[in-house]
N, C-alpha and C positions, 0 to 999 in steps of 0.2 A: 525196463526202460523207466527212468525218472521223467514223469511227464507234468512235474509241478510247474507252476507260473515261472518261477525263478529260474528252474533249468531251461524252460524254452526261451526266457529272456536272454540266458546265457548263450544259447544258440544263436539267436538274432544278433546279439552283440559281436560274436565271432565272425559270423558271416557278413555282417555289415562292415566289419573293419577289412574283411577281403574284397570288399567291393562287390558284392553280389546283390542283385536288384531285389526289392521287396517282393515283388512277384515270385521270383524264383525261390526265395527264402519261404514264402507262404507254401508254394507246391512241395518243396522238400520236406517241410514240417508236416504238411497234411499227410504225405506219404508214411512219415516216420510215427506221428502220434494219433493218426486216424481222428476219431471222434473227440479225443482229448486235447486237440490241437486248438490253440486260440484262434479268435476270429481273424480274417484277412485285415480288418481295419485295425485291431490291435497290433499285429504284426506290423503294419506299414507306420503306425503311430511309433512303436518302438525303434524302428529302423532310423526313422526321422530323428528321434531323440539321441540315440547313440552316435548318428552322424553330425548331430550339432553339440556334441562334447560330453553327453552324459556318459558316467561311468559306473554307476551303480545299477544292479539289476533288482534291487529291493525297491518295495513300495515307499513312496515318500508321503510323510504324514498330510493329510488334507484338511484344510481349514474347516474347523467346527467339527472334526472327527474327535470323539471323546477318547482319551487315553485310559483313565479310570471312570467307569460309569457308576457301577453299583458297588459301594463298600458298606461295611458294617456300620459306619457312621451315618452314612445317607439312609439307611434302612431304619436305624434308630431315631433319625430326625423324622422321616416320613411317619412312622409309628408314633411318636410323640404329637406331631401335628394332628393325625386324625384321632388319637385319644383326647386331645384338647376340643376338637370341634368335629363331631361325627358328619357334619354337613359340608365340609370344606371340599372343594373342587380339585381335581388333578391339576389345573391350571393354576389355581391359588398356591397348591403345593409346590409345583414346579417354579413358579415366580419367587416364592420365598426361598427355594434352596438353589436358585439357579441351575437347574436341570431341566431336561426335556420332559415334556408330558409323556412320552413313550418310556422314559426311564422310571416316572412315577408309578405308571401303570404296570411295568413289570415288578417293580417292588411290591406293589400292592397285591398282584395276582399271583404272584410266583414265590415271594418271600414272606409276605404277612397273611397270605391267604384271605 
C-alpha cells in the first residue's frame, strides 16, 4: 500500500469529490494507513482545499523556501570569504551572499570541514 503524502492526498481528493465528510475520510484513512496516516487536521485542510477548487495533490512552493540552497559556487564563495578573513562571522557571510545563516553553517561544517 502506497502511504506517501501524495497518495493520501489523492484519496482525499477522490472522496471529497464523492462528497464524503472530512471526518469519514479521516476514519477510513486511519483504518487503511494506520500510523502512516496524515493528521486529522491535515485531512480536513486538504478536504477544504479540494472543495474550494484545488486540483493538484503536489506541494506548492512556499515563500522563502529555497529551491537551490547549496551549490559548488556558494561553497567556493564561502571558502573564499573565510580565507580572506578568518574572523568573519556566519551572519556577515550570509548577508554578503544573500543566503541563510543555516546554509552558511552547513557549508562550513559539512562541505568545508
